[in-house]
C-alpha positions in Angstrom: 0.0 0.0 0.0 1.5 3.3 -1.0 0.7 6.7 0.6 1.6 10.1 -0.8 3.6 11.1 2.3 7.1 9.5 2.6 7.2 9.1 6.4 3.8 7.4 6.3 5.1 5.1 3.5 8.1 4.3 5.8 5.8 3.5 8.7 3.6 1.2 6.6 6.6 -0.5 5.0 8.2 -1.0 8.5 5.1 -2.7 9.8 4.9 -5.0 6.8 8.5 -6.1 7.2 8.1 -6.7 10.9 5.0 -8.7 10.5 6.5 -10.8 7.7 9.9 -11.5 9.4 11.7 -9.6 6.7 14.8 -8.4 8.6 16.9 -7.3 5.6 14.1 -5.5 4.0 13.3 -3.8 7.3 16.9 -2.7 7.7 16.9 -1.3 4.1 14.2 1.2 5.1 16.7 3.0 7.4 19.5 5.5 6.7 22.9 4.3 7.8 22.9 6.6 10.8 19.3 6.1 11.8 18.3 5.9 15.5 15.5 3.9 17.0 14.0 4.4 20.4 11.5 1.6 21.1 10.4 2.4 23.7 11.5 5.9 24.3 13.6 6.0 27.5 15.5 3.4 29.4 14.3 -0.2 29.1 15.7 -3.7 29.8 17.0 -3.9 26.2 18.2 -0.2 26.2 19.3 0.6 29.8 20.7 4.0 28.9 17.7 5.0 26.8 20.1 6.3 24.1 18.5 4.1 21.5 19.9 2.0 18.7 22.0 4.0 16.2 23.3 2.7 12.9 22.7 -0.5 11.0 24.6 -2.8 13.3 22.7 -1.7 16.3 19.4 -1.9 14.4 20.2 -5.5 13.6 20.6 -6.0 17.4 17.3 -4.3 18.0 15.6 -6.6 15.4 17.1 -9.7 17.1 16.0 -8.6 20.6 12.5 -7.1 19.9 11.1 -8.1 16.5 12.6 -11.4 15.5 11.7 -13.5 18.6 7.9 -12.8 18.4 5.2 -13.1 15.9 3.4 -9.8 15.7 0.5 -8.1 14.2 0.7 -4.3 14.1 -2.5 -2.4 13.5 -1.9 1.2 12.4 -5.0 3.1 13.5 -4.1 6.6 12.4 -1.3 8.3 10.6 -0.7 12.1 10.9 1.7 13.7 8.5 3.6 16.8 9.6 5.7 18.8 7.2 7.5 17.1 4.4 9.4 14.4 6.4 7.6 13.6 9.6 4.6 11.7 10.9 3.1 10.4 14.1 1.1 7.2 14.1 -1.2 5.6 16.6 -0.8 1.8 16.5 -1.3 -1.4 18.5 1.2 -4.2 18.4 -0.1 -7.6 19.3 2.8 -9.8 20.1 2.5 -13.6 20.1 5.5 -14.6 22.3 4.5 -18.2 22.9 1.6 -20.6 22.5 -0.4 -19.0 25.3 1.5 -15.7 25.7 0.0 -12.7 23.9 0.5 -9.1 24.8 -1.0 -5.9 23.3 1.1 -2.8 23.2 -0.7 0.5 22.4 1.8 3.1 21.1 2.4 6.3 19.4 5.3 6.1 16.9 7.0 9.1 15.3 9.0 8.8 12.1 11.4 11.2 10.3 12.7 10.4 6.8 15.4 11.9 4.7 15.2 13.1 1.1 15.5 9.6 -0.1 12.6 8.4 2.1 14.8 6.4 4.4 14.0 6.5 8.1 16.4 8.6 10.1 14.5 8.5 13.4 11.8 6.2 14.8 10.5 6.9 18.3 8.0 4.5 19.8 6.1 5.8 22.9 4.6 2.9 24.8 4.2 1.9 28.5 6.8 -0.7 29.5 5.0 -1.3 32.8 1.7 -2.1 31.1 3.5 -4.6 28.9 5.1 -6.2 32.0 1.8 -6.4 33.7 0.4 -8.5 30.8 3.4 -10.8 31.2 2.5 -11.2 34.9 5.3 -9.0 36.2 
C-alpha cells in the first residue's frame, strides 16, 4: 500500500516487514545513521535510553525485539507533519509463545530523509503495562 507522504510510507513498510519477518528489507528502510528508540527512554534492552543507532545496532534491535515474536501491528491513524515527519497511533499484538500474547498501544513518530529512508523512529509505549500483561 502506498501513501503520498514519505514518512507514512516508511511507517507502513516497516510494519509490513516486521509482520512478515523480513529483517533485511526492514533494515533497508533505514538511513545508515538512523536511530530507533523503542520504547523511548530506558528499558531492559536499552538501559541507557540512548536508542539503537546505525545499521549494526538496528540488527541487534531486530534480534531482541522483533525477531523473537510473531506480531500483528495495526496502524489506527497516521498524521503527516511537514515534508518528512509523521506520528502514528498503533497497536502491536505480540505472540510470544503458545499462550502468551501481549498488546502494546503506542504512538510512533518517524522522520525520513530526502530519499525516504528512516532517520528517526521513536515509539512511545508503556513498558509497565506490557510487563503487567506478562504477569510481572
